[in-house]
C-alpha positions in Angstrom: 30.5 5.6 -21.8 31.4 2.4 -19.9 28.5 0.4 -18.5 27.3 1.3 -15.0 28.0 -1.6 -12.7 25.3 -3.0 -10.4 25.6 -5.2 -7.4 22.5 -7.3 -6.5 21.7 -8.3 -2.9 19.3 -11.2 -3.1 18.3 -13.2 -6.2 14.9 -14.5 -5.3 11.7 -13.8 -7.3 12.4 -10.1 -8.0 16.1 -10.4 -8.2 16.0 -13.1 -10.9 13.3 -11.1 -12.7 15.5 -8.1 -12.7 18.5 -10.0 -14.1 16.4 -11.7 -16.8 14.7 -8.4 -18.0 18.0 -6.6 -18.1 19.5 -9.4 -20.2 16.6 -9.6 -22.5 16.1 -5.9 -23.1 19.7 -4.8 -22.7 20.0 -3.0 -26.0 16.8 -1.1 -25.6 17.7 -0.1 -22.0 21.2 1.0 -23.2 19.6 3.3 -25.8 17.3 4.8 -23.2 19.9 5.2 -20.4 22.7 6.4 -22.7 25.0 3.6 -21.4 24.9 0.0 -20.6 23.7 -1.3 -17.2 25.2 -4.6 -16.1 24.8 -6.7 -13.0 28.4 -7.6 -12.2 28.1 -9.0 -8.7 25.4 -10.9 -6.8 25.2 -11.8 -3.1 22.9 -14.7 -2.0 23.2 -17.2 0.8 22.4 -19.9 -1.7 25.4 -19.5 -3.9 24.6 -22.5 -6.1 21.2 -21.3 -6.9 22.5 -17.8 -7.6 25.2 -19.1 -10.0 22.6 -21.1 -11.8 20.4 -18.0 -12.2 23.1 -15.6 -13.6 25.6 -17.9 -15.3 29.4 -17.7 -15.4 29.8 -14.0 -16.2 28.7 -12.6 -12.9 30.6 -12.9 -9.6 28.5 -14.6 -6.9 29.3 -14.3 -3.2 27.5 -15.3 0.0 28.4 -12.1 1.9 26.4 -9.0 1.0 29.0 -6.7 2.5 31.4 -7.8 -0.2 29.1 -6.3 -2.7 28.6 -3.1 -0.7 32.3 -2.6 -0.3 33.4 -3.5 -3.8 35.0 -0.6 -5.7 33.7 -2.2 -8.9 30.0 -1.6 -8.0 28.3 1.7 -8.7 24.7 0.9 -7.7 23.5 -1.5 -5.0 20.1 -3.2 -5.5 18.7 -4.3 -2.1 16.1 -7.0 -2.4 16.6 -8.7 1.0 13.6 -7.1 2.8 12.9 -6.5 6.4 14.2 -3.8 8.8 17.4 -5.5 10.2 20.4 -6.4 8.0 18.8 -4.6 5.0 19.0 -1.3 6.9 22.6 -1.8 7.8 23.5 -2.7 4.2 21.7 0.3 2.7 23.4 2.7 5.1 26.8 1.1 4.4 26.2 1.4 0.7 25.3 5.1 1.0 28.3 5.7 3.2 30.5 4.1 0.5 29.1 6.6 -2.0 27.0 4.1 -3.9 23.5 4.7 -5.2 20.8 2.4 -3.9 17.7 0.9 -5.5 15.3 -0.9 -3.2 11.9 -2.6 -3.2 11.8 -2.6 0.6 8.7 -0.5 1.6 8.9 -1.7 5.2 12.4 -0.4 5.6 11.7 3.0 4.0 8.3 3.5 5.8 10.0 3.0 9.2 13.5 4.3 8.6 13.2 6.4 5.5 13.9 9.7 7.1 17.3 8.5 8.4 18.1 6.8 5.1 17.2 9.8 2.8 19.1 12.2 5.1 22.2 10.0 4.8 21.8 9.8 1.0 21.5 13.6 0.8 24.6 14.1 2.8 26.6 11.8 0.6 25.1 13.1 -2.7 23.8 9.7 -3.8 20.3 8.6 -4.8 18.0 6.1 -3.1 15.4 5.0 -5.7 12.3 3.0 -4.6 9.7 2.8 -7.4 9.4 -1.0 -6.8 8.5 -0.5 -3.2 4.9 0.7 -4.0 2.5 -1.1 -6.3 5.0 -3.3 -8.1 5.1 -2.5 -11.8 2.8 0.6 -11.6 5.0 3.8 -11.9 3.1 5.6 -9.1 6.2 7.0 -7.4 7.5 8.7 -10.6 4.0 10.0 -11.3 3.7 11.6 -7.9 7.3 12.9 -7.7 7.6 14.1 -11.3 4.5 13.8 -13.5 2.2 15.6 -11.0 4.7 18.1 -9.6 2.6 21.1 -10.8 -0.3 19.9 -8.6 -1.4 20.5 -5.1 -2.4 16.8 -4.3 -5.8 16.7 -2.6 -6.0 12.9 -1.8 -4.7 9.5 -2.8 -6.7 6.2 -2.4 -5.1 3.0 -3.5 -5.7 -0.8 -3.7 -2.0 -1.5 -3.0 -2.0 -5.0 -1.7 -2.8 -7.8 -4.2 -3.3 -10.5 -1.6 -6.2 -8.7 0.2 -7.8 -7.6 -3.1 -7.7 -11.2 -4.3 -9.4 -12.3 -1.0 -12.1 -9.7 -1.2 -12.8 -10.4 -4.8 -13.2 -14.1 -4.1 -15.4 -13.4 -1.1 -17.7 -11.3 -3.4 -17.7 -13.7 -6.3 -18.2 -17.0 -4.4 -20.0 -15.8 -1.2 -17.4 -17.4 1.0 -16.1 -16.2 4.4 -12.6 -14.8 5.0 -11.0 -17.9 6.4 -12.0 -20.1 3.5 -10.8 -17.7 0.9 -7.5 -17.1 2.8 -6.7 -20.9 2.6 -7.4 -20.8 -1.1 -5.2 -17.8 -1.6 -2.4 -19.6 0.3 -2.8 -22.7 -1.9 -2.6 -20.6 -5.1 0.4 -18.7 -3.9 -1.3 -15.3 -3.5 -0.9 -15.3 0.2 2.2 -16.2 2.3 2.2 -19.0 4.8 2.2 -16.2 7.4 0.0 -13.6 5.8 -0.2 -11.2 8.7 1.5 -8.2 7.1 -1.0 -8.4 4.2 -4.3 -9.3 5.9 -3.8 -6.9 8.8 -3.1 -4.0 6.5 0.6 -3.4 7.5 2.0 -3.9 3.9 -0.5 -1.3 2.6 0.3 1.0 5.5 4.0 1.0 4.5 3.2 1.8 0.9 0.7 4.6 1.6 3.1 6.1 4.1 5.6 6.5 1.3 3.0 8.0 -1.1 1.8 10.4 1.6 5.4 11.7 2.1 5.8 12.4 -1.6 2.4 13.9 -2.1 2.5 16.3 0.8 6.1 16.8 1.5 6.0 15.4 5.0 8.5 13.0 6.6 7.8 9.3 6.4 6.1 8.3 9.7 4.5 4.9 9.6 4.2 5.0 13.4 1.4 7.6 13.0 -0.6 5.7 10.4 -3.9 4.1 11.3 -3.9 0.5 10.1 -6.8 -1.9 10.1 -7.0 -5.2 8.1 -9.7 -7.3 6.6 -9.8 -10.2 9.1 -13.1 -8.9 10.6 -15.0 -8.9 7.3 -17.8 -11.4 6.8 -19.5 -12.6 3.6 -22.7 -10.9 4.6 -20.9 -7.5 4.7 -19.8 -8.0 1.1 -23.3 -9.0 0.1 -25.1 -6.2 1.9 -22.6 -3.6 0.5 -23.4 -4.9 -3.0 -27.1 -4.6 -2.4 -26.5 -0.9 -1.4 -24.5 -0.2 -4.5 -21.0 -0.5 -3.0 -18.1 -2.8 -3.0 -15.6 -3.3 -0.2 -11.9 -2.7 -0.8 -8.9 -2.4 1.5 -7.7 1.1 0.7 -4.6 3.0 1.6 -5.8 6.6 2.0 -3.9 9.8 2.5 -5.7 13.1 2.3 -5.1 16.8 2.9 -7.4 18.0 5.7 -8.0 21.2 7.5 -6.1 20.0 10.6 -3.2 18.1 8.9 -2.7 15.0 6.7 -4.8 11.9 7.0 -2.9 8.6 6.8 -4.9 5.5 7.1 -5.5 1.9 5.9 -8.8 0.1 6.4 -11.6 -1.7 4.5 -13.9 0.9 2.7 -17.2 0.8 1.0 -16.6 2.3 -2.5 -19.5 3.1 -4.9 -19.6 0.2 -7.4 -19.6 2.7 -10.3 -16.1 3.9 -9.4 -13.4 2.4 -11.6 -11.3 1.4 -8.6 -14.2 -0.6 -7.2 -14.0 -2.8 -10.3 -10.3 -3.7 -9.8 -10.4 -7.4 -9.1 -8.1 -10.3 -8.2 -4.5 -9.5 -7.3 -4.3 -6.3 -9.3 -3.4 -2.9 -7.8 -4.8 0.6 -8.6 -4.1 4.0 -7.2 -6.4 7.1 -7.7 -4.8 10.5 -7.3 -6.8 13.8 -7.0 -4.8 16.9 -8.0 -6.1 20.4 -8.1 -5.0 21.0 -11.7 -5.2 17.6 -13.3 -8.3 16.4 -11.5 -8.6 12.6 -11.0 -6.0 10.2 -12.4 -6.0 6.4 -12.1 -2.9 4.1 -12.2 -3.6 0.4 -12.7 -1.5 -2.7 -13.1 0.2 -5.7 -11.5 1.3 -4.9 -7.9 3.7 -7.7 -7.5 5.4 -10.5 -9.4 8.9 -11.2 -10.7 9.0 -9.1 -13.9 6.4 -6.4 -13.1 8.4 -5.5 -10.0 11.7 -5.9 -12.0 10.2 -3.3 -14.5 10.2 -0.8 -11.6 13.6 -1.8 -10.4 15.2 -1.3 -13.8 13.4 2.0 -14.3 15.2 3.2 -11.2 18.5 1.9 -12.6 18.0 3.8 -15.8 17.2 7.0 -13.9 20.4 6.7 -11.9 22.4 5.9 -15.0 21.1 9.1 -16.6 21.7 11.2 -13.5 24.9 9.5 -12.2 27.1 12.4 -13.0 24.6 15.2 -12.4 24.9 17.8 -9.7 23.2 16.2 -6.7 21.5 19.5 -5.9 19.6 19.4 -9.2 18.3 15.9 -9.1 14.7 15.1 -8.3 14.5 15.0 -4.5 13.8 11.6 -2.9 10.5 12.7 -1.5 9.7 15.2 -4.3 10.1 18.3 -2.2 13.5 19.9 -1.5 14.9 18.5 1.8 14.9 22.0 3.5 11.3 22.6 2.4 9.6 19.7 4.0 6.3 20.4 5.8 5.6 19.9 9.5 1.9 19.3 8.9 0.8 16.8 11.5 -0.7 13.4 10.8 -4.4 13.6 11.9 -5.3 11.2 14.7 -7.9 8.7 13.5 -10.4 10.0 16.1 -10.4 13.4 14.3 -11.0 12.0 10.8 -14.3 12.8 9.2 -15.9 10.1 7.1 -19.2 8.2 6.7 -19.9 4.7 7.8 -21.6 1.3 7.2 -22.8 -0.4 10.4 -24.1 -3.9 10.7 -25.8 -4.9 14.0 -27.1 -8.3 14.9 -30.2 -7.4 16.9 -33.1 -9.1 18.6 -36.2 -9.3 16.3 -38.5 -7.3 18.5 -40.3 -3.9 18.4 -38.4 -0.7 19.3 -34.9 -1.9 18.4 -34.5 0.4 15.4 -35.8 3.4 17.4 -33.3 2.9 20.2 -30.4 2.6 17.7 -31.4 5.6 15.6 -32.0 7.6 18.8 -28.4 7.0 19.9 -27.1 8.2 16.5 -29.4 11.2 16.6 -28.2 12.2 20.1 -24.6 12.0 18.8 -25.6 14.3 15.9 -24.9 11.5 13.4 -27.4 11.6 10.5 -28.5 8.5 8.6 -28.2 8.0 4.9 -29.9 4.6 4.5 -31.3 1.7 6.5 -31.6 -1.9 5.5 -33.4 -4.3 7.8 -33.5 -8.0 6.9 -36.4 -10.3 7.8 -35.4 -12.6 10.6 -35.9 -15.8 8.7 -33.6 -14.5 5.9 -30.8 -14.2 8.4 -31.2 -17.0 10.9 -33.6 -19.3 9.2 -37.3 -20.0 9.9 -38.3 -19.1 13.5 -35.2 -17.0 14.1 -35.3 -14.5 16.9 -32.5 -12.2 15.5 -31.9 -10.2 12.4 -29.4 -7.9 10.8 -29.8 -4.1 10.8 -27.6 -2.3 8.3 -27.2 1.5 8.5 -25.3 3.9 6.3 -24.5 7.3 7.8 -23.5 10.7 6.6 -20.1 12.2 7.4 -19.2 12.6 11.1 -16.1 12.8 13.2 -14.7 9.3 14.1 -14.7 10.1 17.8 -18.5 10.7 17.7 -19.0 7.4 16.0 -16.8 5.6 18.5 -18.9 7.0 21.4 -22.2 6.1 19.6 -20.9 2.6 18.9 -20.1 2.0 22.6 -23.6 3.1 23.5 -25.3 0.9 20.9 -23.1 -2.1 21.9 -24.4 -1.7 25.4 -28.0 -2.3 24.4 -29.3 -5.7 25.5 -31.0 -6.1 22.1 -27.6 -5.9 20.3 -26.5 -9.5 20.3 -23.0 -9.4 18.8 -20.1 -7.1 18.2 -21.1 -4.3 15.8 -19.4 -4.3 12.4 -18.2 -0.8 11.4 -16.7 -0.2 7.9 -15.9 3.3 6.7 -17.3 4.6 3.4 -15.4 6.5 0.8 -17.2 8.1 -2.1 -13.9 9.1 -3.8 -15.7 11.8 -5.7 
């Protein structure tokens, strides 16, 4: 068979990695795909840089629409990113009858329902393994490898920047701001790290995993998203003393009243494998009713790890290029006419347990008032850690830290209890609340 022809939109870090891996492993990839896969056309605003990256044998243009419209391109790889022009180009490629491979989690998390519907109408594939967890093949695992299972829950460290920051905070005892600057200096964090540190990037990724796991539409607008900017070094230290580590987790879970979809810092027991994932690495834990617990670990970003996922999608499309569209693996694992209307559970209705840190006046009766509020809200306490005042504020200090671990309760109850505790004159600063996930 003649090689399948690929047009590449954007030849930055991932684009150049994709080209290089395809060139280096072309014979092995051909043997697996059953035909060659060749990048024949590249679009990039920096034409000179693109030509230097791909050499003389590839046509380079500065207009991505020329690639999308070219009759000599079978598959379009979209590596531009964002919601704007990338969406237009993907929809135009689909309308032109071309398959699409993308690493754009933001685009799919927000506009995936529209994009997948358009692809279904045209009988083409939109493949997006590279959009979640870089080189870890979690999309394929959920969509195909675990297809016999009723998925119970997924919990993932799916943003390397935040995991690097939390690992450094734990190892060096530094506060968030100091470690963020170091992460930016080392290239782990962008100049504008908002999407990472506020949890948005992880929210996009867990939205896609949730849709595949539970057969619901992608609906990022209903996800609860909380980042790591409010974490302090003492929270990392206290969690460690209590046998936990703090990780930013993307969590989606089957619940009695719908599907939970949330991103936030979580205390995880230190004995769990995922609690020991350090640095910029990613890991995803999936609980299925038949298989039990499975763990997927690896590099969540980078040129060639992400290229590995992009090329895996290219191989899948090459294998299925001529197959009957109705018998391909569905984009979101479930047949399009069999999607579920299970609602996403509002965060106020989620049931979980909590770590609370209160900066309180060092005087008698404070603990009794706080625990009394929790008791009246029907929130039971699992553990209490109260520091000596001079350990927290130095000799002669008049304040101390009170740390409480609770048992499970509905988030709305905890919100009400926190408001009451915050109103106590002996509570001297905003209360830190971190959710706790046993992942058992």
